[in-house]
N, CA, C and O atoms as CSV, one atom per row, in Angstrom:
chain,resi,resn,atom,element,x,y,z
A,1,MET,N,N,20.913,4.371,-47.893
A,1,MET,CA,C,22.031,3.920,-48.705
A,1,MET,C,C,21.767,4.157,-50.190
A,1,MET,O,O,22.694,4.364,-50.973
A,2,GLN,N,N,20.496,4.123,-50.560
A,2,GLN,CA,C,20.165,4.356,-51.966
A,2,GLN,C,C,20.588,5.763,-52.393
A,2,GLN,O,O,21.139,5.952,-53.478
A,3,ALA,N,N,20.328,6.740,-51.536
A,3,ALA,CA,C,20.727,8.116,-51.848
A,3,ALA,C,C,22.250,8.211,-51.974
A,3,ALA,O,O,22.755,8.902,-52.859
A,4,PHE,N,N,22.976,7.528,-51.105
A,4,PHE,CA,C,24.440,7.532,-51.163
A,4,PHE,C,C,24.911,6.932,-52.482
A,4,PHE,O,O,25.785,7.489,-53.146
A,5,GLN,N,N,24.328,5.787,-52.864
A,5,GLN,CA,C,24.727,5.127,-54.103
A,5,GLN,C,C,24.409,5.981,-55.323
A,5,GLN,O,O,25.062,5.859,-56.359
A,6,GLN,N,N,23.406,6.844,-55.199
A,6,GLN,CA,C,23.054,7.750,-56.300
A,6,GLN,C,C,23.812,9.075,-56.201
A,6,GLN,O,O,23.519,10.027,-56.925
A,7,GLU,N,N,24.788,9.117,-55.294
A,7,GLU,CA,C,25.641,10.289,-55.077
A,7,GLU,C,C,24.853,11.515,-54.634
A,7,GLU,O,O,25.229,12.647,-54.935
A,8,GLN,N,N,23.775,11.282,-53.927
A,8,GLN,CA,C,23.002,12.363,-53.299
A,8,GLN,C,C,23.479,12.427,-51.838
A,8,GLN,O,O,22.803,11.962,-50.921
A,9,PHE,N,N,24.662,13.019,-51.660
A,9,PHE,CA,C,25.351,12.912,-50.383
A,9,PHE,C,C,24.687,13.675,-49.249
A,9,PHE,O,O,24.672,13.194,-48.115
A,10,GLY,N,N,24.134,14.859,-49.527
A,10,GLY,CA,C,23.440,15.623,-48.486
A,10,GLY,C,C,22.239,14.863,-47.931
A,10,GLY,O,O,22.154,14.651,-46.721
A,11,PRO,N,N,21.303,14.445,-48.799
A,11,PRO,CA,C,20.157,13.668,-48.313
A,11,PRO,C,C,20.565,12.345,-47.653
A,11,PRO,O,O,19.964,11.937,-46.659
A,12,ALA,N,N,21.573,11.684,-48.198
A,12,ALA,CA,C,22.034,10.419,-47.621
A,12,ALA,C,C,22.547,10.646,-46.207
A,12,ALA,O,O,22.233,9.883,-45.293
A,13,ARG,N,N,23.335,11.697,-46.034
A,13,ARG,CA,C,23.895,12.015,-44.718
A,13,ARG,C,C,22.777,12.289,-43.710
A,13,ARG,O,O,22.832,11.814,-42.575
A,14,LYS,N,N,21.777,13.046,-44.120
A,14,LYS,CA,C,20.663,13.362,-43.220
A,14,LYS,C,C,19.890,12.103,-42.837
A,14,LYS,O,O,19.503,11.938,-41.680
A,15,ASP,N,N,19.665,11.219,-43.803
A,15,ASP,CA,C,18.967,9.959,-43.515
A,15,ASP,C,C,19.775,9.097,-42.542
A,15,ASP,O,O,19.217,8.503,-41.619
A,16,LEU,N,N,21.073,9.035,-42.752
A,16,LEU,CA,C,21.924,8.237,-41.875
A,16,LEU,C,C,22.000,8.827,-40.473
A,16,LEU,O,O,22.020,8.087,-39.489
A,17,GLN,N,N,22.041,10.154,-40.374
A,17,GLN,CA,C,22.044,10.796,-39.063
A,17,GLN,C,C,20.730,10.525,-38.334
A,17,GLN,O,O,20.724,10.316,-37.120
A,18,ALA,N,N,19.625,10.528,-39.063
A,18,ALA,CA,C,18.323,10.205,-38.465
A,18,ALA,C,C,18.308,8.751,-37.994
A,18,ALA,O,O,17.788,8.452,-36.919
A,19,PHE,N,N,18.871,7.857,-38.787
A,19,PHE,CA,C,18.969,6.456,-38.406
A,19,PHE,C,C,19.759,6.303,-37.111
A,19,PHE,O,O,19.349,5.570,-36.212
A,20,LEU,N,N,20.894,6.996,-37.017
A,20,LEU,CA,C,21.723,6.921,-35.809
A,20,LEU,C,C,20.993,7.461,-34.584
A,20,LEU,O,O,21.121,6.919,-33.486
A,21,SER,N,N,20.233,8.525,-34.778
A,21,SER,CA,C,19.476,9.095,-33.661
A,21,SER,C,C,18.412,8.119,-33.179
A,21,SER,O,O,18.185,7.985,-31.977
A,22,LYS,N,N,17.769,7.447,-34.108
A,22,LYS,CA,C,16.680,6.539,-33.772
A,22,LYS,C,C,17.184,5.186,-33.264
A,22,LYS,O,O,16.567,4.584,-32.385
A,23,TYR,N,N,18.301,4.710,-33.816
A,23,TYR,CA,C,18.823,3.379,-33.475
A,23,TYR,C,C,20.307,3.440,-33.106
A,23,TYR,O,O,21.135,2.851,-33.800
A,24,PRO,N,N,20.656,4.144,-32.023
A,24,PRO,CA,C,22.076,4.312,-31.691
A,24,PRO,C,C,22.793,3.007,-31.330
A,24,PRO,O,O,24.018,2.934,-31.422
A,25,ARG,N,N,22.053,1.991,-30.925
A,25,ARG,CA,C,22.675,0.723,-30.531
A,25,ARG,C,C,22.586,-0.353,-31.618
A,25,ARG,O,O,22.906,-1.516,-31.376
A,26,SER,N,N,22.158,0.036,-32.789
A,26,SER,CA,C,22.035,-0.903,-33.904
A,26,SER,C,C,23.402,-1.494,-34.260
A,26,SER,O,O,24.437,-0.845,-34.106
A,27,GLY,N,N,23.380,-2.713,-34.729
A,27,GLY,CA,C,24.608,-3.328,-35.215
A,27,GLY,C,C,25.148,-2.644,-36.458
A,27,GLY,O,O,26.289,-2.881,-36.855
A,28,LEU,N,N,24.340,-1.803,-37.070
A,28,LEU,CA,C,24.756,-1.070,-38.265
A,28,LEU,C,C,25.155,0.373,-37.963
A,28,LEU,O,O,25.448,1.144,-38.877
A,29,ALA,N,N,25.166,0.733,-36.692
A,29,ALA,CA,C,25.461,2.127,-36.322
A,29,ALA,C,C,26.860,2.547,-36.776
A,29,ALA,O,O,27.044,3.659,-37.271
A,30,ASP,N,N,27.843,1.663,-36.611
A,30,ASP,CA,C,29.198,2.045,-37.030
A,30,ASP,C,C,29.274,2.202,-38.550
A,30,ASP,O,O,29.977,3.079,-39.051
A,31,ASN,N,N,28.552,1.356,-39.278
A,31,ASN,CA,C,28.521,1.494,-40.736
A,31,ASN,C,C,27.852,2.803,-41.147
A,31,ASN,O,O,28.297,3.465,-42.085
A,32,ALA,N,N,26.789,3.173,-40.447
A,32,ALA,CA,C,26.100,4.430,-40.746
A,32,ALA,C,C,27.031,5.614,-40.498
A,32,ALA,O,O,27.097,6.539,-41.309
A,33,LEU,N,N,27.745,5.583,-39.381
A,33,LEU,CA,C,28.670,6.672,-39.053
A,33,LEU,C,C,29.804,6.750,-40.072
A,33,LEU,O,O,30.226,7.840,-40.459
A,34,TYR,N,N,30.286,5.604,-40.497
A,34,TYR,CA,C,31.328,5.579,-41.527
A,34,TYR,C,C,30.808,6.209,-42.830
A,34,TYR,O,O,31.507,7.001,-43.463
A,35,THR,N,N,29.599,5.856,-43.215
A,35,THR,CA,C,29.047,6.371,-44.466
A,35,THR,C,C,28.782,7.871,-44.370
A,35,THR,O,O,28.889,8.580,-45.371
A,36,ILE,N,N,28.440,8.361,-43.182
A,36,ILE,CA,C,28.307,9.814,-42.985
A,36,ILE,C,C,29.654,10.479,-43.288
A,36,ILE,O,O,29.713,11.501,-43.972
A,37,GLY,N,N,30.719,9.892,-42.775
A,37,GLY,CA,C,32.059,10.416,-43.062
A,37,GLY,C,C,32.376,10.377,-44.547
A,37,GLY,O,O,32.987,11.299,-45.088
A,38,GLU,N,N,31.955,9.300,-45.202
A,38,GLU,CA,C,32.155,9.187,-46.654
A,38,GLU,C,C,31.385,10.280,-47.402
A,38,GLU,O,O,31.885,10.844,-48.375
A,39,CYS,N,N,30.178,10.570,-46.945
A,39,CYS,CA,C,29.378,11.635,-47.578
A,39,CYS,C,C,30.105,12.968,-47.478
A,39,CYS,O,O,30.244,13.683,-48.470
A,40,TYR,N,N,30.572,13.303,-46.263
A,40,TYR,CA,C,31.304,14.559,-46.095
A,40,TYR,C,C,32.545,14.591,-46.989
A,40,TYR,O,O,32.849,15.616,-47.600
A,41,PHE,N,N,33.262,13.462,-47.063
A,41,PHE,CA,C,34.473,13.401,-47.882
A,41,PHE,C,C,34.131,13.650,-49.350
A,41,PHE,O,O,34.822,14.406,-50.033
A,42,ALA,N,N,33.072,13.016,-49.828
A,42,ALA,CA,C,32.651,13.181,-51.225
A,42,ALA,C,C,32.251,14.623,-51.518
A,42,ALA,O,O,32.390,15.099,-52.645
A,43,GLU,N,N,31.751,15.314,-50.492
A,43,GLU,CA,C,31.354,16.717,-50.650
A,43,GLU,C,C,32.535,17.673,-50.437
A,43,GLU,O,O,32.375,18.893,-50.464
A,44,LYS,N,N,33.726,17.092,-50.224
A,44,LYS,CA,C,34.945,17.862,-49.962
A,44,LYS,C,C,34.869,18.655,-48.652
A,44,LYS,O,O,35.538,19.677,-48.495
A,45,LYS,N,N,34.058,18.180,-47.729
A,45,LYS,CA,C,33.972,18.757,-46.382
A,45,LYS,C,C,34.882,17.906,-45.486
A,45,LYS,O,O,34.427,17.134,-44.642
A,46,TYR,N,N,36.181,18.085,-45.711
A,46,TYR,CA,C,37.163,17.182,-45.121
A,46,TYR,C,C,37.209,17.245,-43.604
A,46,TYR,O,O,37.366,16.214,-42.951
A,47,GLN,N,N,37.075,18.433,-43.031
A,47,GLN,CA,C,37.106,18.540,-41.569
A,47,GLN,C,C,35.917,17.803,-40.953
A,47,GLN,O,O,36.077,17.102,-39.954
A,48,ASP,N,N,34.740,17.953,-41.533
A,48,ASP,CA,C,33.560,17.231,-41.042
A,48,ASP,C,C,33.756,15.721,-41.213
A,48,ASP,O,O,33.349,14.933,-40.360
A,49,SER,N,N,34.374,15.336,-42.308
A,49,SER,CA,C,34.668,13.933,-42.553
A,49,SER,C,C,35.587,13.381,-41.463
A,49,SER,O,O,35.336,12.307,-40.917
A,50,ILE,N,N,36.637,14.112,-41.155
A,50,ILE,CA,C,37.586,13.707,-40.102
A,50,ILE,C,C,36.856,13.527,-38.776
A,50,ILE,O,O,37.095,12.558,-38.056
A,51,GLU,N,N,35.970,14.459,-38.459
A,51,GLU,CA,C,35.232,14.384,-37.190
A,51,GLU,C,C,34.301,13.177,-37.152
A,51,GLU,O,O,34.182,12.527,-36.113
A,52,SER,N,N,33.648,12.868,-38.254
A,52,SER,CA,C,32.766,11.691,-38.303
A,52,SER,C,C,33.562,10.404,-38.118
A,52,SER,O,O,33.160,9.514,-37.368
A,53,PHE,N,N,34.694,10.317,-38.810
A,53,PHE,CA,C,35.520,9.115,-38.663
A,53,PHE,C,C,36.061,9.005,-37.238
A,53,PHE,O,O,36.200,7.900,-36.712
A,54,GLN,N,N,36.367,10.143,-36.610
A,54,GLN,CA,C,36.857,10.110,-35.230
A,54,GLN,C,C,35.762,9.625,-34.283
A,54,GLN,O,O,36.039,8.881,-33.342
A,55,GLN,N,N,34.538,10.038,-34.525
A,55,GLN,CA,C,33.418,9.539,-33.708
A,55,GLN,C,C,33.319,8.021,-33.823
A,55,GLN,O,O,33.106,7.330,-32.826
A,56,LEU,N,N,33.472,7.514,-35.019
A,56,LEU,CA,C,33.440,6.066,-35.220
A,56,LEU,C,C,34.566,5.403,-34.427
A,56,LEU,O,O,34.335,4.411,-33.737
A,57,LEU,N,N,35.777,5.940,-34.522
A,57,LEU,CA,C,36.921,5.369,-33.808
A,57,LEU,C,C,36.719,5.410,-32.299
A,57,LEU,O,O,37.118,4.485,-31.592
A,58,ASP,N,N,36.100,6.477,-31.806
A,58,ASP,CA,C,35.861,6.619,-30.369
A,58,ASP,C,C,34.751,5.685,-29.878
A,58,ASP,O,O,34.882,5.055,-28.829
A,59,ARG,N,N,33.663,5.601,-30.639
A,59,ARG,CA,C,32.500,4.821,-30.205
A,59,ARG,C,C,32.615,3.325,-30.482
A,59,ARG,O,O,32.091,2.508,-29.725
A,60,TYR,N,N,33.298,2.969,-31.561
A,60,TYR,CA,C,33.360,1.569,-31.998
A,60,TYR,C,C,34.814,1.158,-32.271
A,60,TYR,O,O,35.152,0.794,-33.397
A,61,PRO,N,N,35.672,1.216,-31.248
A,61,PRO,CA,C,37.104,0.966,-31.463
A,61,PRO,C,C,37.440,-0.443,-31.959
A,61,PRO,O,O,38.533,-0.670,-32.479
A,62,SER,N,N,36.520,-1.379,-31.805
A,62,SER,CA,C,36.791,-2.728,-32.302
A,62,SER,C,C,35.855,-3.092,-33.459
A,62,SER,O,O,35.721,-4.266,-33.805
A,63,GLY,N,N,35.215,-2.096,-34.050
A,63,GLY,CA,C,34.285,-2.331,-35.153
A,63,GLY,C,C,34.994,-2.693,-36.449
A,63,GLY,O,O,36.202,-2.503,-36.589
A,64,ASN,N,N,34.230,-3.212,-37.381
A,64,ASN,CA,C,34.804,-3.653,-38.656
A,64,ASN,C,C,35.189,-2.504,-39.581
A,64,ASN,O,O,35.866,-2.726,-40.585
A,65,LYS,N,N,34.777,-1.297,-39.266
A,65,LYS,CA,C,35.077,-0.150,-40.128
A,65,LYS,C,C,36.298,0.647,-39.663
A,65,LYS,O,O,36.642,1.653,-40.283
A,66,VAL,N,N,36.956,0.217,-38.588
A,66,VAL,CA,C,38.081,0.982,-38.044
A,66,VAL,C,C,39.210,1.145,-39.063
A,66,VAL,O,O,39.665,2.272,-39.263
A,67,PRO,N,N,39.686,0.084,-39.715
A,67,PRO,CA,C,40.765,0.300,-40.697
A,67,PRO,C,C,40.360,1.262,-41.823
A,67,PRO,O,O,41.157,2.098,-42.249
A,68,ASN,N,N,39.124,1.135,-42.293
A,68,ASN,CA,C,38.635,2.037,-43.341
A,68,ASN,C,C,38.599,3.480,-42.834
A,68,ASN,O,O,38.984,4.407,-43.548
A,69,ALA,N,N,38.136,3.661,-41.599
A,69,ALA,CA,C,38.028,5.007,-41.034
A,69,ALA,C,C,39.410,5.642,-40.879
A,69,ALA,O,O,39.583,6.826,-41.166
A,70,LEU,N,N,40.384,4.868,-40.431
A,70,LEU,CA,C,41.744,5.405,-40.302
A,70,LEU,C,C,42.296,5.831,-41.660
A,70,LEU,O,O,42.907,6.892,-41.784
A,71,LEU,N,N,42.078,5.003,-42.669
A,71,LEU,CA,C,42.561,5.325,-44.006
A,71,LEU,C,C,41.887,6.584,-44.553
A,71,LEU,O,O,42.557,7.477,-45.070
A,72,LYS,N,N,40.572,6.650,-44.438
A,72,LYS,CA,C,39.842,7.812,-44.960
A,72,LYS,C,C,40.173,9.076,-44.163
A,72,LYS,O,O,40.222,10.172,-44.721
A,73,GLN,N,N,40.397,8.921,-42.877
A,73,GLN,CA,C,40.774,10.072,-42.058
A,73,GLN,C,C,42.143,10.591,-42.517
A,73,GLN,O,O,42.349,11.800,-42.634
A,74,GLY,N,N,43.063,9.678,-42.773
A,74,GLY,CA,C,44.374,10.072,-43.306
A,74,GLY,C,C,44.234,10.764,-44.652
A,74,GLY,O,O,44.892,11.772,-44.907
A,75,ASN,N,N,43.372,10.221,-45.521
A,75,ASN,CA,C,43.125,10.847,-46.825
A,75,ASN,C,C,42.591,12.265,-46.665
A,75,ASN,O,O,43.003,13.181,-47.376
A,76,ALA,N,N,41.670,12.432,-45.721
A,76,ALA,CA,C,41.073,13.756,-45.500
A,76,ALA,C,C,42.125,14.752,-45.015
A,76,ALA,O,O,42.161,15.893,-45.477
A,77,PHE,N,N,42.979,14.324,-44.084
A,77,PHE,CA,C,44.060,15.220,-43.628
A,77,PHE,C,C,44.994,15.562,-44.783
A,77,PHE,O,O,45.465,16.694,-44.896
A,78,GLN,N,N,45.258,14.582,-45.633
A,78,GLN,CA,C,46.117,14.827,-46.788
A,78,GLN,C,C,45.474,15.853,-47.715
A,78,GLN,O,O,46.165,16.731,-48.231
A,79,GLN,N,N,44.172,15.759,-47.933
A,79,GLN,CA,C,43.455,16.724,-48.768
A,79,GLN,C,C,43.535,18.130,-48.182
A,79,GLN,O,O,43.566,19.118,-48.916
A,80,LEU,N,N,43.569,18.210,-46.851
A,80,LEU,CA,C,43.663,19.511,-46.183
A,80,LEU,C,C,45.107,20.034,-46.130
A,80,LEU,O,O,45.354,21.151,-45.675
A,81,GLY,N,N,46.060,19.210,-46.604
A,81,GLY,CA,C,47.457,19.638,-46.610
A,81,GLY,C,C,48.197,19.336,-45.322
A,81,GLY,O,O,49.337,19.770,-45.154
A,82,ASP,N,N,47.577,18.599,-44.404
A,82,ASP,CA,C,48.212,18.244,-43.138
A,82,ASP,C,C,48.856,16.865,-43.287
A,82,ASP,O,O,48.302,15.854,-42.856
A,83,THR,N,N,50.037,16.847,-43.909
A,83,THR,CA,C,50.695,15.576,-44.180
A,83,THR,C,C,51.211,14.915,-42.905
A,83,THR,O,O,51.344,13.692,-42.858
A,84,THR,N,N,51.502,15.697,-41.880
A,84,THR,CA,C,51.965,15.115,-40.619
A,84,THR,C,C,50.867,14.263,-39.992
A,84,THR,O,O,51.112,13.123,-39.600
A,85,ALA,N,N,49.664,14.811,-39.898
A,85,ALA,CA,C,48.537,14.053,-39.340
A,85,ALA,C,C,48.223,12.844,-40.213
A,85,ALA,O,O,47.939,11.762,-39.697
A,86,ALA,N,N,48.271,13.020,-41.521
A,86,ALA,CA,C,48.006,11.907,-42.442
A,86,ALA,C,C,49.027,10.794,-42.226
A,86,ALA,O,O,48.664,9.620,-42.153
A,87,ARG,N,N,50.286,11.158,-42.125
A,87,ARG,CA,C,51.352,10.170,-41.922
A,87,ARG,C,C,51.135,9.401,-40.618
A,87,ARG,O,O,51.291,8.180,-40.587
A,88,ILE,N,N,50.780,10.102,-39.551
A,88,ILE,CA,C,50.544,9.450,-38.260
A,88,ILE,C,C,49.420,8.421,-38.377
A,88,ILE,O,O,49.535,7.309,-37.864
A,89,LEU,N,N,48.343,8.794,-39.049
A,89,LEU,CA,C,47.211,7.877,-39.211
A,89,LEU,C,C,47.573,6.684,-40.080
A,89,LEU,O,O,47.201,5.554,-39.763
A,90,TYR,N,N,48.291,6.916,-41.166
A,90,TYR,CA,C,48.703,5.814,-42.029
A,90,TYR,C,C,49.622,4.849,-41.264
A,90,TYR,O,O,49.488,3.630,-41.374
A,91,GLU,N,N,50.559,5.417,-40.485
A,91,GLU,CA,C,51.469,4.571,-39.706
A,91,GLU,C,C,50.714,3.774,-38.647
A,91,GLU,O,O,51.015,2.601,-38.423
A,92,ARG,N,N,49.739,4.399,-37.998
A,92,ARG,CA,C,48.927,3.709,-36.996
A,92,ARG,C,C,48.141,2.560,-37.648
A,92,ARG,O,O,48.039,1.471,-37.085
A,93,LEU,N,N,47.603,2.812,-38.813
A,93,LEU,CA,C,46.855,1.794,-39.544
A,93,LEU,C,C,47.756,0.602,-39.889
A,93,LEU,O,O,47.362,-0.548,-39.694
A,94,VAL,N,N,48.945,0.869,-40.394
A,94,VAL,CA,C,49.882,-0.194,-40.754
A,94,VAL,C,C,50.295,-0.980,-39.517
A,94,VAL,O,O,50.437,-2.202,-39.569
A,95,GLU,N,N,50.487,-0.274,-38.401
A,95,GLU,CA,C,50.919,-0.929,-37.164
A,95,GLU,C,C,49.809,-1.808,-36.564
A,95,GLU,O,O,50.063,-2.942,-36.158
A,96,LYS,N,N,48.589,-1.282,-36.512
A,96,LYS,CA,C,47.496,-2.007,-35.850
A,96,LYS,C,C,46.839,-3.067,-36.725
A,96,LYS,O,O,46.363,-4.082,-36.217
A,97,TYR,N,N,46.810,-2.844,-38.025
A,97,TYR,CA,C,46.128,-3.749,-38.962
A,97,TYR,C,C,47.050,-4.092,-40.129
A,97,TYR,O,O,46.712,-3.820,-41.281
A,98,PRO,N,N,48.205,-4.685,-39.847
A,98,PRO,CA,C,49.228,-4.868,-40.890
A,98,PRO,C,C,48.799,-5.743,-42.067
A,98,PRO,O,O,49.318,-5.579,-43.171
A,99,ASN,N,N,47.880,-6.649,-41.856
A,99,ASN,CA,C,47.475,-7.565,-42.931
A,99,ASN,C,C,46.220,-7.121,-43.664
A,99,ASN,O,O,45.714,-7.838,-44.527
A,100,SER,N,N,45.719,-5.944,-43.326
A,100,SER,CA,C,44.490,-5.469,-43.969
A,100,SER,C,C,44.798,-4.841,-45.327
A,100,SER,O,O,45.896,-4.330,-45.545
A,101,PRO,N,N,43.826,-4.882,-46.235
A,101,PRO,CA,C,44.016,-4.193,-47.523
A,101,PRO,C,C,44.234,-2.697,-47.338
A,101,PRO,O,O,44.955,-2.068,-48.112
A,102,GLN,N,N,43.604,-2.127,-46.301
A,102,GLN,CA,C,43.758,-0.691,-46.035
A,102,GLN,C,C,45.201,-0.366,-45.648
A,102,GLN,O,O,45.716,0.689,-46.018
A,103,ALA,N,N,45.857,-1.265,-44.906
A,103,ALA,CA,C,47.258,-1.042,-44.518
A,103,ALA,C,C,48.162,-1.037,-45.744
A,103,ALA,O,O,49.122,-0.271,-45.812
A,104,GLN,N,N,47.851,-1.894,-46.709
A,104,GLN,CA,C,48.651,-1.915,-47.936
A,104,GLN,C,C,48.508,-0.602,-48.703
A,104,GLN,O,O,49.481,-0.092,-49.259
A,105,ILE,N,N,47.296,-0.060,-48.731
A,105,ILE,CA,C,47.077,1.245,-49.372
A,105,ILE,C,C,47.843,2.334,-48.612
A,105,ILE,O,O,48.481,3.199,-49.212
A,106,ALA,N,N,47.764,2.269,-47.274
A,106,ALA,CA,C,48.456,3.255,-46.439
A,106,ALA,C,C,49.962,3.198,-46.669
A,106,ALA,O,O,50.618,4.239,-46.706
A,107,GLN,N,N,50.519,2.001,-46.824
A,107,GLN,CA,C,51.956,1.884,-47.074
A,107,GLN,C,C,52.332,2.553,-48.393
A,107,GLN,O,O,53.371,3.208,-48.482
A,108,LYS,N,N,51.499,2.395,-49.408
A,108,LYS,CA,C,51.761,3.046,-50.698
A,108,LYS,C,C,51.706,4.560,-50.554
A,108,LYS,O,O,52.516,5.281,-51.136
A,109,LYS,N,N,50.731,5.035,-49.762
A,109,LYS,CA,C,50.608,6.478,-49.559
A,109,LYS,C,C,51.817,7.018,-48.800
A,109,LYS,O,O,52.312,8.103,-49.106
A,110,LEU,N,N,52.295,6.256,-47.804
A,110,LEU,CA,C,53.468,6.683,-47.045
A,110,LEU,C,C,54.693,6.779,-47.947
A,110,LEU,O,O,55.487,7.712,-47.824
A,111,LYS,N,N,54.843,5.833,-48.838
A,111,LYS,CA,C,55.994,5.864,-49.760
A,111,LYS,C,C,55.911,7.069,-50.695
A,111,LYS,O,O,56.936,7.619,-51.098
A,112,GLY,N,N,54.698,7.472,-51.035
A,112,GLY,CA,C,54.518,8.591,-51.953
A,112,GLY,C,C,54.602,9.959,-51.294
A,112,GLY,O,O,54.565,10.982,-51.978
A,113,MET,N,N,54.711,9.985,-50.002
A,113,MET,CA,C,54.732,11.275,-49.283
A,113,MET,C,C,56.128,11.860,-49.221
A,113,MET,O,O,56.321,12.936,-48.656
């Protein structure tokens, strides 16, 4: 996490991937996977970011990072110019987590599209 906070996204991603390999059942595994997606997003590797967030959604569907992952996945699709996919994700986020701060952000993004 220190490397991530220092914006050393490549090394941070590698450390987090090593952590996931070593401790796949850790209570922090979903957070590690989310941060891997954040690293890819910060590096403008949007497709890799989308895939990391999808892994989180598939493996930890009831985890605490799901609303964040949906929002960031929508952002990544928007960066790639796929507004249809972004809209679907934002709408899903608003529908499933209507009272979350992420849903409020998604609603603003939907209005701006």
